[in-house]
C-alpha positions as CSV (number, residue, x, y, z in Angstrom):
1,M,-6.2,-113.1,78.6
2,K,-4.4,-110.2,80.4
3,R,-1.5,-112.5,81.3
4,L,-1.3,-113.6,77.7
5,L,-1.0,-110.1,76.5
6,V,1.6,-109.3,79.1
7,V,3.7,-112.3,77.9
8,T,3.4,-111.0,74.4
9,C,4.6,-107.6,75.3
10,S,7.6,-109.2,77.1
11,L,8.4,-111.2,74.0
12,L,8.4,-108.0,72.0
13,L,11.3,-106.7,74.0
14,S,13.4,-109.8,73.1
15,A,12.5,-109.4,69.5
16,C,13.7,-105.9,69.2
17,A,17.2,-107.1,68.5
18,S,16.1,-109.0,65.4
19,V,17.0,-107.7,62.0
20,P,13.7,-106.9,60.3
21,N,13.0,-108.1,56.7
22,N,10.0,-105.8,56.4
23,A,9.8,-102.3,57.7
24,Q,6.2,-103.0,59.0
25,D,7.2,-106.3,60.5
26,P,10.3,-105.8,62.7
27,F,9.2,-108.6,65.0
28,E,8.9,-111.1,62.1
29,P,10.9,-114.0,63.8
30,M,8.7,-113.9,66.9
31,N,5.6,-113.3,64.8
32,R,6.3,-116.3,62.7
33,A,6.8,-118.5,65.8
34,I,3.5,-117.4,67.2
35,F,1.8,-117.8,63.8
36,G,3.1,-121.4,63.7
37,F,1.8,-122.0,67.2
38,N,-1.6,-120.5,66.3
39,D,-1.8,-122.6,63.1
40,T,-1.0,-125.8,65.0
41,A,-3.5,-125.0,67.7
42,D,-6.2,-124.1,65.1
43,R,-5.7,-127.3,63.1
44,A,-5.6,-129.5,66.2
45,V,-8.3,-128.0,68.4
46,V,-10.1,-124.8,67.2
47,K,-11.0,-125.9,63.7
48,P,-12.4,-129.3,64.7
49,V,-14.4,-127.7,67.4
50,A,-15.8,-125.1,64.9
51,K,-16.7,-127.9,62.5
52,A,-18.5,-129.8,65.3
53,Y,-20.3,-126.6,66.3
54,R,-21.5,-126.1,62.7
55,A,-22.5,-129.8,62.5
56,V,-24.7,-129.9,65.7
57,T,-26.0,-126.3,65.7
58,P,-28.7,-125.2,63.3
59,Q,-27.9,-122.2,61.2
60,P,-30.6,-119.9,62.8
61,V,-29.1,-120.7,66.2
62,R,-25.5,-119.9,65.0
63,T,-26.8,-116.7,63.5
64,A,-28.5,-115.7,66.8
65,V,-25.3,-116.4,68.8
66,G,-23.2,-114.3,66.4
67,N,-25.8,-111.5,66.6
68,V,-25.6,-111.4,70.4
69,F,-21.9,-110.9,70.5
70,D,-22.1,-108.4,67.6
71,N,-24.6,-106.4,69.6
72,V,-22.1,-106.3,72.6
73,R,-19.4,-105.1,70.2
74,D,-21.7,-102.3,69.1
75,V,-21.7,-101.0,72.7
76,Y,-17.9,-100.7,72.7
77,S,-18.1,-99.2,69.2
78,A,-20.5,-96.5,70.4
79,A,-18.1,-95.6,73.3
80,N,-15.1,-95.3,71.0
81,N,-17.0,-93.2,68.4
82,A,-18.0,-90.9,71.3
83,L,-14.3,-90.7,72.4
84,Q,-13.4,-89.7,68.8
85,G,-16.1,-87.0,68.8
86,N,-18.0,-88.7,65.9
87,G,-21.6,-87.9,66.8
88,E,-23.1,-89.4,63.7
89,R,-21.5,-92.8,64.2
90,T,-22.1,-92.7,67.9
91,L,-25.8,-92.2,67.4
92,N,-25.8,-94.9,64.7
93,D,-24.3,-97.4,67.2
94,V,-26.6,-96.4,70.0
95,M,-29.6,-96.9,67.8
96,R,-28.3,-100.3,66.7
97,V,-27.9,-101.4,70.3
98,T,-31.3,-100.0,71.2
99,F,-33.3,-101.6,68.4
100,N,-31.4,-105.0,68.5
101,S,-31.6,-105.2,72.3
102,T,-35.4,-104.5,72.4
103,F,-37.2,-105.4,69.2
104,G,-34.4,-107.8,68.4
105,L,-34.9,-109.8,71.6
106,F,-31.7,-108.9,73.4
107,G,-29.6,-109.0,70.2
108,L,-30.7,-112.4,69.0
109,I,-32.1,-110.8,65.8
110,D,-30.3,-108.2,63.9
111,I,-33.0,-105.8,62.8
112,A,-30.8,-102.7,62.8
113,T,-28.9,-103.6,59.6
114,P,-32.1,-104.1,57.4
115,M,-33.3,-100.7,58.8
116,G,-30.2,-99.1,57.2
117,L,-28.2,-98.6,60.4
118,K,-24.6,-99.3,59.3
119,N,-22.5,-102.0,61.1
120,N,-19.3,-99.9,61.6
121,K,-17.3,-101.5,64.4
122,T,-14.8,-99.1,66.1
123,T,-12.2,-100.2,68.6
124,V,-9.8,-98.6,71.0
125,G,-7.1,-99.2,68.3
126,D,-9.1,-97.0,66.0
127,T,-9.4,-94.3,68.7
128,L,-5.6,-94.4,69.3
129,A,-5.1,-94.0,65.5
130,H,-7.6,-91.1,65.5
131,Y,-5.5,-89.3,68.1
132,G,-2.2,-89.7,66.3
133,W,-0.9,-93.2,66.5
134,K,-1.2,-93.7,62.7
135,E,1.6,-96.1,62.0
136,S,2.1,-99.3,63.9
137,N,4.1,-102.4,63.6
138,Y,2.6,-105.8,62.7
139,L,2.1,-108.1,65.7
140,V,0.7,-111.7,65.9
141,L,-1.0,-112.4,69.2
142,P,-1.2,-115.9,70.7
143,L,-4.5,-117.5,69.8
144,L,-6.0,-114.1,68.8
145,G,-4.0,-113.9,65.5
146,P,-3.0,-110.8,63.4
147,S,-2.9,-107.4,65.0
148,T,-0.6,-104.4,65.4
149,V,1.2,-103.0,68.5
150,R,-1.4,-100.2,68.5
151,D,-4.4,-102.5,68.3
152,A,-2.9,-104.9,70.9
153,T,-2.5,-102.0,73.2
154,G,-6.1,-101.0,72.7
155,L,-7.2,-104.6,73.3
156,T,-5.2,-104.7,76.6
157,L,-6.9,-101.4,77.7
158,T,-10.3,-102.9,76.8
159,F,-9.8,-106.0,78.9
160,T,-8.3,-104.0,81.7
161,A,-11.2,-101.5,81.9
162,E,-14.0,-104.0,81.1
163,P,-16.3,-104.7,84.1
164,T,-16.2,-108.4,83.4
165,D,-17.6,-109.5,86.8
166,K,-20.6,-107.2,86.3
167,M,-21.3,-108.0,82.7
168,Y,-21.2,-111.8,83.0
169,S,-21.8,-112.2,86.7
170,S,-18.6,-114.1,87.2
171,Y,-15.2,-114.6,85.5
172,R,-16.2,-118.2,84.7
173,N,-19.2,-117.0,82.7
174,A,-17.0,-114.4,81.0
175,A,-14.5,-117.1,80.0
176,A,-17.3,-119.3,78.6
177,A,-18.7,-116.3,76.6
178,L,-15.2,-115.5,75.2
179,V,-14.8,-119.2,74.1
180,L,-18.2,-119.3,72.5
181,D,-17.6,-116.0,70.7
182,G,-14.3,-117.4,69.4
183,I,-15.9,-120.6,68.2
184,S,-18.7,-118.6,66.5
185,R,-16.2,-116.4,64.7
186,R,-14.1,-119.4,63.6
187,E,-17.1,-121.2,62.3
188,K,-17.8,-118.3,59.9
189,L,-14.2,-118.6,58.5
190,L,-14.3,-122.4,57.8
191,G,-12.9,-122.9,54.3
192,L,-10.8,-119.7,54.3
193,D,-7.7,-121.5,55.5
194,D,-8.0,-123.9,52.5
195,A,-8.2,-120.9,50.2
196,V,-5.1,-119.4,51.7
197,D,-3.2,-122.7,51.5
198,Q,-4.0,-122.9,47.8
199,A,-3.3,-119.2,47.0
200,A,-0.1,-118.6,48.9
201,I,3.5,-119.9,48.9
202,D,4.1,-118.3,52.3
203,N,0.9,-118.3,54.4
204,Y,2.4,-116.0,57.0
205,R,3.3,-113.3,54.5
206,Y,-0.1,-113.7,52.7
207,V,-2.1,-113.2,55.9
208,R,0.1,-110.4,57.1
209,D,-0.1,-108.4,53.9
210,A,-3.9,-108.9,53.6
211,F,-4.4,-107.9,57.2
212,L,-2.3,-104.7,56.9
213,Q,-4.2,-103.7,53.7
214,V,-7.6,-104.2,55.3
215,R,-6.5,-102.3,58.5
216,A,-5.2,-99.4,56.3
217,Y,-8.5,-99.3,54.5
218,Q,-10.5,-99.2,57.7
219,L,-8.4,-96.3,59.0
220,G,-8.6,-94.4,55.7
221,Q,-4.9,-94.7,55.1
222,E,-2.8,-95.5,52.0
223,P,-2.4,-99.3,51.7
224,P,1.2,-100.4,52.6
225,K,3.6,-101.2,49.8
226,Q,4.3,-104.9,49.5
227,Q,7.8,-106.2,49.1
228,E,8.6,-108.3,46.1
229,D,8.3,-112.0,46.8
230,D,11.9,-113.3,47.3
231,I,10.9,-116.9,47.2
232,N,12.3,-118.8,44.2
233,I,9.6,-121.1,42.8
234,D,12.3,-123.3,41.2
235,D,13.7,-124.1,44.7
236,L,10.3,-125.5,45.6
237,V,10.3,-128.0,42.7
238,D,11.8,-131.4,43.3
239,K,14.7,-131.5,40.8
240,N,14.9,-135.3,41.1
241,S,11.3,-135.6,39.8
242,G,12.3,-134.3,36.4
243,A,9.2,-132.0,36.4
244,A,9.7,-128.3,35.6
245,A,7.3,-125.6,36.7
246,P,5.9,-123.4,34.0
247,A,7.1,-119.8,33.9
248,S,3.8,-118.4,35.0
249,S,3.2,-120.8,37.9
250,S,4.5,-118.5,40.6
251,P,1.5,-117.0,42.4
252,A,1.7,-113.4,43.4
253,I,0.4,-111.9,46.6
254,P,-2.9,-110.2,45.7
255,A,-3.1,-106.5,45.5
256,T,-6.2,-106.5,47.7
257,P,-7.2,-109.0,50.4
C-alpha cells in the first residue's frame, strides 16, 4: 500500500503540466486514467468477489465483520479527535470502543450506536483540515478510489505510523484483514454502480462532484460550485437511427450526492 501511494505521488508530478478543466481537479487526465483502471478492476474482480461474499456469507456474519473493522476505525477516530482537541468527540469514540470491545464481544456487535453514542469517524485528513489545510485538489487513488491530496497524505501518514506487525501479528495477516475489509465495504455498495450508470452521462464527473460535496459537508465547508455540463446530448444520439432525444432528456448532475 505504501508503494502504491508513492507511485501515485510520483504520477502527480507528471500531471502538474496538464491544463485543468476544473479548478478542483487539476489532475483530471491522470485521475480519469486511474478511475478507468479502478472501474475495470472492480467489474472484473472486486465486484464479482463481493457478490460471492454476499451469496455465501449470512447477513449476521457480514454485519459482524463490518462491525469489527468499524470498531478499529473508532480507535483511529478517537486519536484524531484528541489531536484536534475535541474532548467531547474523543470521549464519545473512546466509549464506543470500550462498550463494543467488551459487551459487544470484541466489536462483533455494535451496541454503542443504539446507546446513543454517535458514529463520527474522524481521519488524519480531517485533522490536517482542522489545522489549516482547508482546500485540497481532487485525487483518485489506485484501487482505493476518490480522495484528495490532503486525505491521501493523511492516509499515507496513517499507514506509515500504524504498528501493523503488532496489531495483526504479521504483515500477511494485515494484508488479509485489509482485503476482507475492502470486500466487506464493497459488498455494502452493491447496486450503487448501477444507479450511477443510469443517472450520469459522465460517471467520472458524477462521482467526483458527489465526493467533493460529501467531503465539504463533513468538514463543515461550503459545497463546491459545479461546472455546467459541457456534454452535448445530441452528440450521443445516433443520427443514423432517425431517433431524436427529447429536449428534457439530458440528466443533470444532482445538487446533492
